[in-house]
C-alpha positions as CSV (number, residue, x, y, z in Angstrom):
1,M,-26.1,0.9,-7.1
2,T,-27.3,0.3,-10.6
3,A,-27.4,-2.7,-12.8
4,V,-26.6,-6.2,-11.5
5,L,-25.6,-4.9,-8.1
6,A,-29.1,-3.4,-7.5
7,P,-32.4,-3.1,-9.5
8,V,-31.9,-3.0,-13.2
9,P,-32.3,0.5,-14.8
10,S,-34.6,1.0,-17.8
11,R,-33.2,0.6,-21.3
12,R,-34.2,4.2,-22.0
13,G,-32.1,5.4,-19.0
14,R,-29.2,3.5,-20.2
15,D,-29.5,4.9,-23.7
16,R,-29.2,8.4,-22.3
17,A,-25.9,7.6,-20.6
18,R,-22.9,9.2,-22.2
19,V,-19.2,8.6,-21.6
20,T,-17.5,11.9,-20.4
21,W,-13.9,12.7,-19.6
22,P,-13.3,12.9,-15.8
23,T,-12.8,16.4,-14.5
24,A,-10.1,17.4,-12.0
25,G,-12.7,17.4,-9.3
26,A,-13.7,13.9,-10.1
27,V,-10.0,12.7,-10.1
28,R,-9.0,14.4,-6.9
29,P,-10.8,12.0,-4.6
30,L,-8.8,9.2,-6.0
31,L,-5.8,10.6,-4.3
32,R,-7.2,9.3,-1.0
33,P,-7.0,5.6,-1.9
34,L,-3.6,6.2,-3.5
35,A,-2.3,7.9,-0.4
36,L,-3.6,5.0,1.7
37,F,-1.9,2.5,-0.6
38,A,1.4,4.4,-0.5
39,A,1.3,4.5,3.3
40,S,0.7,0.7,3.4
41,R,3.7,0.2,1.1
42,V,5.9,2.1,3.3
43,L,5.0,-0.2,6.1
44,V,5.6,-3.3,3.9
45,L,9.0,-2.0,2.8
46,L,10.1,-1.2,6.4
47,A,8.9,-4.7,7.5
48,S,10.7,-6.3,4.6
49,G,13.9,-4.5,5.5
50,A,13.5,-5.7,9.1
51,G,13.0,-9.2,7.8
52,A,16.1,-9.0,5.6
53,F,18.1,-7.8,8.6
54,L,16.9,-10.7,10.8
55,A,17.7,-13.2,8.0
56,S,21.2,-11.7,7.6
57,A,21.7,-11.8,11.4
58,G,20.8,-15.5,11.4
59,G,23.4,-16.1,8.6
60,R,20.8,-16.5,5.8
61,Q,20.3,-14.8,2.5
62,V,16.7,-13.7,1.8
63,G,16.9,-15.1,-1.7
64,D,17.7,-18.6,-0.5
65,G,14.9,-21.1,-0.8
66,P,13.2,-23.8,-2.9
67,W,12.7,-21.4,-5.9
68,P,14.8,-20.1,-8.7
69,R,17.6,-17.8,-7.8
70,V,17.0,-14.2,-8.9
71,D,19.5,-11.3,-9.3
72,S,19.8,-9.0,-6.2
73,T,18.4,-5.5,-6.5
74,G,21.1,-4.3,-4.1
75,S,18.6,-3.7,-1.3
76,G,17.7,-6.3,1.3
77,A,14.2,-4.8,1.7
78,W,13.5,-5.1,-2.1
79,D,15.2,-8.5,-2.3
80,G,12.9,-9.8,0.5
81,L,9.9,-9.2,-1.8
82,L,11.4,-11.5,-4.5
83,R,11.0,-14.7,-2.5
84,W,8.5,-17.6,-2.9
85,D,6.3,-17.4,-6.0
86,S,7.9,-14.1,-7.0
87,A,11.0,-16.0,-8.2
88,W,8.8,-18.5,-10.1
89,Y,7.0,-15.7,-11.9
90,L,10.3,-14.0,-12.8
91,S,11.6,-17.3,-14.1
92,V,8.6,-17.6,-16.4
93,A,9.1,-14.0,-17.6
94,T,12.7,-14.6,-18.5
95,D,12.7,-18.3,-19.6
96,G,9.1,-19.1,-20.6
97,Y,7.5,-22.5,-20.1
98,A,9.2,-25.8,-20.2
99,D,8.2,-28.5,-22.7
100,T,7.0,-30.9,-20.0
101,A,4.1,-30.8,-17.7
102,L,6.3,-32.0,-14.8
103,D,7.8,-28.5,-14.4
104,E,7.1,-26.1,-11.6
105,R,6.6,-23.1,-14.0
106,I,3.7,-24.7,-15.7
107,A,1.5,-23.9,-12.7
108,F,1.9,-20.1,-13.1
109,F,-0.5,-18.3,-15.3
110,P,1.0,-16.1,-18.1
111,L,-0.4,-12.6,-17.9
112,L,1.9,-11.3,-15.2
113,P,5.1,-12.8,-16.7
114,G,4.0,-11.5,-20.0
115,L,3.5,-7.9,-18.7
116,I,6.9,-8.1,-16.9
117,R,8.6,-9.2,-20.2
118,G,6.8,-6.4,-22.0
119,V,8.1,-3.8,-19.5
120,M,11.6,-5.3,-19.8
121,L,11.6,-5.0,-23.6
122,V,10.2,-1.5,-23.7
123,T,12.2,0.1,-20.8
124,G,15.3,-2.1,-20.6
125,M,14.7,-2.7,-16.9
126,A,16.0,-5.7,-15.1
127,P,13.5,-8.5,-14.6
128,T,13.3,-7.8,-10.8
129,T,12.8,-4.1,-11.3
130,A,10.1,-4.6,-13.9
131,G,8.4,-7.2,-11.8
132,L,8.2,-5.1,-8.7
133,L,7.0,-2.1,-10.8
134,V,4.2,-4.1,-12.4
135,A,3.1,-5.6,-9.1
136,T,3.1,-2.3,-7.3
137,V,1.2,-0.4,-10.0
138,A,-1.4,-3.3,-10.0
139,G,-1.8,-3.0,-6.3
140,A,-2.3,0.8,-6.5
141,V,-4.9,0.4,-9.2
142,A,-6.7,-2.3,-7.3
143,T,-6.9,-0.1,-4.2
144,V,-8.4,2.8,-6.3
145,L,-10.9,0.4,-7.9
146,V,-12.0,-0.9,-4.4
147,W,-12.6,2.8,-3.5
148,V,-14.6,3.4,-6.7
149,L,-16.7,0.3,-6.2
150,G,-17.2,1.1,-2.5
151,R,-18.4,4.6,-3.3
152,R,-21.0,3.3,-5.7
153,L,-22.2,0.8,-3.2
154,A,-22.1,2.7,0.1
155,G,-20.9,6.3,-0.3
156,A,-17.5,8.0,0.0
157,P,-17.0,7.6,3.8
158,A,-17.5,3.8,3.6
159,A,-15.3,3.7,0.4
160,D,-12.5,5.4,2.4
161,R,-12.7,2.7,5.1
162,M,-12.8,-0.1,2.5
163,A,-9.7,1.2,0.7
164,A,-7.8,1.6,3.9
165,L,-8.6,-1.9,5.2
166,F,-7.9,-3.4,1.8
167,A,-4.5,-1.6,1.6
168,F,-3.5,-2.6,5.2
169,F,-5.1,-6.1,5.2
170,P,-2.5,-8.6,6.4
171,G,-2.5,-10.4,3.0
172,S,-1.8,-7.2,1.1
173,F,1.9,-7.8,1.5
174,A,1.5,-9.8,-1.7
175,L,0.6,-6.5,-3.6
176,S,4.3,-5.5,-3.2
177,M,5.7,-8.9,-4.2
178,V,5.9,-10.2,-7.8
179,Y,2.7,-12.0,-7.4
180,A,-0.4,-12.0,-9.7
181,D,-2.8,-11.3,-6.9
182,G,-2.9,-7.5,-7.5
183,L,-3.4,-8.0,-11.3
184,L,-6.3,-10.4,-10.7
185,L,-7.9,-8.0,-8.3
186,V,-7.6,-5.2,-10.9
187,F,-9.5,-7.2,-13.5
188,A,-12.0,-8.6,-11.1
189,L,-12.9,-5.2,-9.9
190,A,-12.9,-3.8,-13.4
191,T,-15.3,-6.6,-14.4
192,L,-17.7,-5.8,-11.6
193,L,-17.7,-2.1,-12.5
194,A,-18.3,-2.9,-16.2
195,L,-21.2,-5.3,-15.3
196,D,-22.7,-2.5,-13.2
197,S,-22.5,-0.2,-16.2
198,R,-24.0,-2.8,-18.5
199,R,-20.9,-2.7,-20.6
200,W,-21.0,-6.4,-21.5
201,V,-18.1,-6.6,-23.9
202,W,-15.8,-4.8,-21.6
203,A,-16.9,-7.0,-18.7
204,G,-16.1,-10.0,-20.8
205,I,-12.7,-8.6,-21.9
206,F,-11.7,-7.8,-18.3
207,A,-12.9,-11.3,-17.1
208,A,-10.9,-12.9,-19.9
209,L,-7.8,-11.1,-18.8
210,A,-8.5,-12.2,-15.2
211,S,-8.7,-15.8,-16.4
212,A,-5.2,-15.5,-17.8
213,T,-3.9,-14.2,-14.5
214,R,-4.9,-16.7,-11.8
215,P,-7.1,-19.9,-11.6
216,N,-9.4,-18.3,-9.0
217,A,-10.6,-16.0,-11.8
218,V,-13.3,-18.6,-12.1
219,A,-15.2,-16.5,-9.6
220,V,-15.1,-13.5,-12.0
221,G,-16.7,-15.7,-14.7
222,A,-19.4,-16.7,-12.2
223,A,-20.2,-13.1,-11.5
224,C,-20.5,-12.5,-15.3
225,A,-22.9,-15.5,-15.6
226,F,-25.0,-14.2,-12.8
227,A,-25.2,-10.7,-14.3
228,A,-26.1,-12.1,-17.6
229,F,-28.8,-14.3,-16.1
230,V,-30.4,-11.3,-14.4
231,A,-30.2,-9.1,-17.5
232,V,-31.8,-11.7,-19.8
233,R,-34.5,-12.7,-17.3
234,Q,-35.5,-9.1,-16.4
235,E,-35.0,-7.3,-19.8
236,R,-34.3,-10.0,-22.4
237,D,-31.0,-8.2,-22.9
238,W,-29.3,-11.0,-24.8
239,R,-26.1,-9.0,-25.3
240,A,-25.4,-9.7,-21.7
241,L,-24.4,-13.2,-22.7
242,L,-21.3,-11.8,-24.3
243,A,-19.7,-11.3,-20.8
244,P,-19.7,-15.0,-19.7
245,A,-18.9,-16.1,-23.3
246,L,-15.8,-14.0,-23.4
247,A,-14.7,-14.7,-19.8
248,P,-12.9,-18.0,-20.2
249,L,-10.9,-17.0,-23.3
250,G,-7.8,-16.2,-21.3
251,I,-7.5,-19.5,-19.5
252,L,-8.5,-21.4,-22.7
253,A,-5.7,-19.6,-24.6
254,F,-3.2,-20.5,-21.8
255,F,-4.2,-24.2,-21.8
256,G,-4.0,-24.3,-25.5
257,H,-0.5,-22.9,-25.4
258,L,0.5,-25.4,-22.8
259,Y,-0.9,-28.2,-25.0
260,R,1.1,-27.0,-27.9
261,V,4.3,-26.8,-25.9
262,T,4.0,-30.0,-23.8
263,G,1.7,-32.2,-25.8
264,D,-0.5,-32.7,-22.7
265,P,-4.0,-31.1,-22.9
266,F,-4.1,-31.2,-19.1
267,A,-0.6,-29.9,-18.5
268,W,-1.6,-27.4,-15.9
269,F,-3.6,-29.9,-13.9
270,T,-0.7,-32.4,-14.1
271,A,1.7,-29.8,-12.7
272,Q,-0.6,-28.8,-9.9
273,R,-1.2,-32.4,-8.9
274,E,2.2,-34.1,-9.5
275,V,4.6,-31.2,-8.9
276,W,2.9,-29.0,-6.4
277,G,0.7,-31.5,-4.7
278,E,-2.3,-29.3,-5.0
279,R,-5.8,-30.8,-5.1
280,I,-9.4,-30.0,-4.1
281,D,-10.3,-31.3,-0.7
282,P,-13.6,-30.1,0.9
283,T,-12.4,-31.5,4.3
284,A,-9.0,-29.7,4.3
285,Q,-10.1,-26.9,6.7
286,L,-11.6,-29.4,9.1
287,D,-8.3,-31.3,9.1
288,R,-6.4,-28.2,10.0
289,V,-8.7,-27.6,12.9
290,G,-8.2,-31.2,14.0
291,V,-4.4,-30.7,14.0
292,L,-4.7,-27.7,16.2
293,I,-7.0,-29.5,18.6
294,D,-4.6,-32.4,18.8
295,D,-1.5,-30.3,19.4
296,P,-2.2,-26.6,20.1
297,S,1.0,-26.1,22.1
298,S,3.3,-24.9,19.3
299,P,1.5,-22.0,17.5
300,L,4.7,-20.5,16.0
301,G,5.9,-23.7,14.5
302,A,2.4,-24.4,13.1
303,L,1.7,-21.1,11.5
304,N,0.9,-22.7,8.2
305,T,-1.9,-24.5,10.1
306,W,-3.0,-21.6,12.3
307,L,-3.2,-18.9,9.7
308,P,-5.7,-20.7,7.4
309,V,-7.9,-21.5,10.5
310,V,-7.8,-17.8,11.5
311,G,-8.6,-16.9,7.9
312,V,-11.7,-19.1,8.0
313,V,-12.9,-17.2,11.1
314,V,-12.3,-13.9,9.3
315,M,-14.2,-15.1,6.2
316,V,-17.2,-16.3,8.3
317,V,-17.4,-12.9,10.0
318,G,-17.1,-11.3,6.6
319,F,-20.0,-13.3,5.2
320,V,-22.2,-12.4,8.1
321,L,-21.5,-8.7,7.4
322,L,-21.9,-9.2,3.7
323,W,-25.3,-10.7,4.3
324,R,-26.3,-7.7,6.4
325,W,-24.9,-5.3,3.8
326,R,-26.4,-7.0,0.8
327,P,-24.5,-5.1,-1.9
328,G,-26.0,-7.1,-4.8
329,G,-25.9,-10.4,-6.6
330,A,-22.8,-10.1,-8.8
331,L,-20.6,-9.1,-5.9
332,V,-22.0,-11.8,-3.6
333,T,-21.6,-14.4,-6.4
334,Y,-17.9,-13.5,-6.8
335,A,-17.4,-13.7,-3.0
336,V,-19.1,-17.1,-2.7
337,V,-17.2,-18.8,-5.6
338,A,-13.9,-17.2,-4.6
339,S,-14.3,-18.4,-1.0
340,A,-15.3,-21.9,-2.1
341,L,-12.1,-22.1,-4.1
342,V,-10.1,-21.0,-1.1
343,L,-11.8,-23.2,1.4
344,T,-11.5,-26.4,-0.7
345,S,-7.8,-26.0,-1.4
346,A,-5.8,-28.8,0.3
347,T,-2.5,-27.1,0.4
348,I,-3.1,-23.3,0.5
349,G,-6.4,-22.7,2.3
350,A,-7.5,-19.4,3.8
351,R,-4.2,-17.8,4.2
352,P,-4.2,-14.0,4.4
353,R,-3.4,-13.3,0.8
354,M,-6.1,-15.7,-0.3
355,V,-8.6,-14.0,1.9
356,L,-7.7,-10.8,0.3
357,A,-8.7,-12.3,-3.0
358,T,-12.2,-12.6,-1.6
359,F,-12.2,-8.8,-1.4
360,P,-16.0,-8.3,-1.0
361,L,-15.6,-9.8,2.4
362,V,-12.8,-7.3,3.3
363,M,-15.1,-4.6,2.0
364,A,-18.0,-5.9,4.2
365,L,-15.7,-5.9,7.2
366,A,-14.9,-2.2,6.6
367,Y,-18.5,-1.4,5.9
368,G,-19.7,-3.0,9.2
369,A,-17.0,-1.6,11.4
370,R,-17.2,2.1,12.2
371,D,-15.6,4.8,14.4
372,V,-13.6,3.2,17.2
373,W,-14.3,-0.3,16.0
374,F,-12.9,0.5,12.6
375,A,-9.8,2.2,14.1
376,V,-9.1,-1.0,16.2
377,L,-9.7,-3.2,13.1
378,L,-7.4,-1.1,11.0
379,A,-4.6,-0.9,13.6
380,T,-4.8,-4.7,14.2
381,S,-4.6,-5.3,10.4
382,A,-1.6,-3.0,10.0
383,G,0.2,-4.7,12.9
384,C,-0.5,-8.1,11.4
385,L,0.6,-6.9,8.0
386,G,4.0,-5.8,9.4
387,V,4.5,-9.0,11.3
388,L,3.5,-11.3,8.4
389,T,5.8,-9.4,6.1
390,V,8.7,-9.9,8.4
391,L,8.0,-13.6,8.7
392,T,7.6,-14.0,4.9
393,V,10.9,-12.3,4.3
394,A,13.0,-13.7,7.2
395,S,11.8,-17.3,7.5
396,S,9.8,-20.1,6.0
397,L,7.4,-20.3,9.0
398,A,4.5,-18.9,7.1
399,T,4.0,-19.7,3.4
400,P,2.4,-16.8,1.6
């Protein structure tokens, strides 16, 4: 791979590069990752329907929970995807932010709700329909970009495996919910591809959009900083500094808006700490392991403890394979920073959807597993995806 993910090309070689329109032959391979994503969404929808049925059989409505009530879509399977943070994002899309930092909605970044509101205004769709549409399209685009990045790094066969595992990874159920995860992944992947092409302004713009999507976009900014360091050190390409300079604009604009609305310059941090109880705790993962050692007899009732511990194991294996693969500094930088944010979270931890956010590790797993081993890995992931979707829809046993 070129640029920051491998040795830097000469300036003369870059000057000869021209932008060309993609041909039909170039677009056709993208149907493979799209087909993989479509197949995974069928599985998620079937599992969501099963979860809604189980909830109904138990006398519960899938929309009930400690989140804002949203209008029903008329389908239990679709309604099951509107639980948890989906309802909060839809609440921001319809009602905006409160004028106090002690409000749950302050914790949710604005780009996804803004896009949902835009789709509502343009199409007249209901908030739930618009939210599901935006999230699904973002998930599809992210899967395609994983394939494109994987092909640059390791060739088409490996890219197929990476897109398949990404689409069927247990945490990918969030790509069908009204969550900002898919949108963040789109901009993170687009940033890495732009960095590889030495398109510093575009990399900065994509990184800025990522920083308006989720807080763990800090990892995208770190990748920009690494790429700029390499470019300046090796070629004195000072334009590279535009990427890390632009990267934080999204989050700064969001925090500025919250300051204007609430009068608190640290409104987001206040909401995270006082309302959601979120904090940075480097010992959080060790504490979870300690809980399991003390009382390992009830794995189902302790899924919120078990899942992050299993996620840590998956991440460790992913880092070993990433080290063997060695795809390049920008990708590794993103993986390291994104993983550090996950592992130091006191309340969320390495749950499946958060592991998915460290997508270079998922790509490394697919790169390292081949033939029968990959088939076993993919089948296991698909099975876990189905089970986790059912649990997410039918119960509160496993927080997404």
